[in-house]
N, C-alpha and C positions, 0 to 999 in steps of 0.2 A: 443553537450551537450544533454543529455537525461533528460527530466523533470519528466516524470512519467513512471513507469513500472507497468502494471497490469498483474498478473500471476494467473493461476489456481493453486490450492494446489496440485492436483494430476496430475503428469506428469511422463512419463517414465524416469527412471534414477535419478531423483532428485525431491524433494518436492518443492512446491512453496516457502515455508518458507525457505528452504535451499538455493534456488536460490536468494531470496531477502536478506538473510543474507549476502551472498557473494557480492551482489550488494551494500548493505549498506557499507561494508568495502571498496569497490573499488570506489564507487560514493556516498559519504554520503549526498550530496545535492539532490539526486534523491528521489522523492516521490514514495513510494512503497505501492501497494494495492494488496490484495489477494482476489480472488473469490473462494469459496469452497461450496461443497454440504455437507460437514461434519459439525456437530454441537458440536464437542468435545471442550469444553471450555478450557481444559488444553492445547490442541494443539494451540488454538487461542491465549491464553496468551503467550505461548512460542514463537510463531511466531511474535507476536506484540513486545515482549521484545527483542528477539535476532535480528530481522531484522528491528527493529524500524519502524514497519508497520503503515502507516497512517490510513488505513481502512481495516477491515476484513469483507468482504461482503459475505453473504450466498446466494447460488443459490437456486432457480432461482431468479435473480435480474432483476427488471424492468429496461428497457432502460432509463427511465426518472431518476431513482435513480442512475444509473451508471453515467449518464450525469451530474447530480447535484454533485455527489461526485468528478468527474473530474474537474468540474468548480470550486468547493470550493478549491480543492487542488492546482489548478493553481493560483487562486486568492491569497491563502495563500503564495505560493511560490513567487509571484510577490511582495506582501507586504513585505515579509522578505528580498528579494533582494533590494528593494527600501529603506529599513530601516524604514518602517512605523511600528508603534506600532501594536502588534497583541494581540488579546484576547485569553486567555488560559482557 
C-alpha cells in the first residue's frame, strides 16, 4: 500500500496534477501532494479539485515545512483509518 505520493508539477510527458488525478482514481486512499514552482492559482485549484490534492506546496519549500506536511498527512491518515474523529 502507498500512503503518500509527492510529485513535482512539471515532469516530462505528464503534469503532476495529471499523474495525481490518475493516482486518485486508482488508489483513492493515497494522500497526494504537489510541489511546484508555478504560482498559477487556476492550475492549483484545478489540481486540487481533480486530483483531490492534500497540499499544493510552492517551491522552494523548506525541508522543515515538507517534513511537517508529511507528518500531518500521515497523522490524518492514521486517525481516519483508526476511525478517530477528525477536524475539518
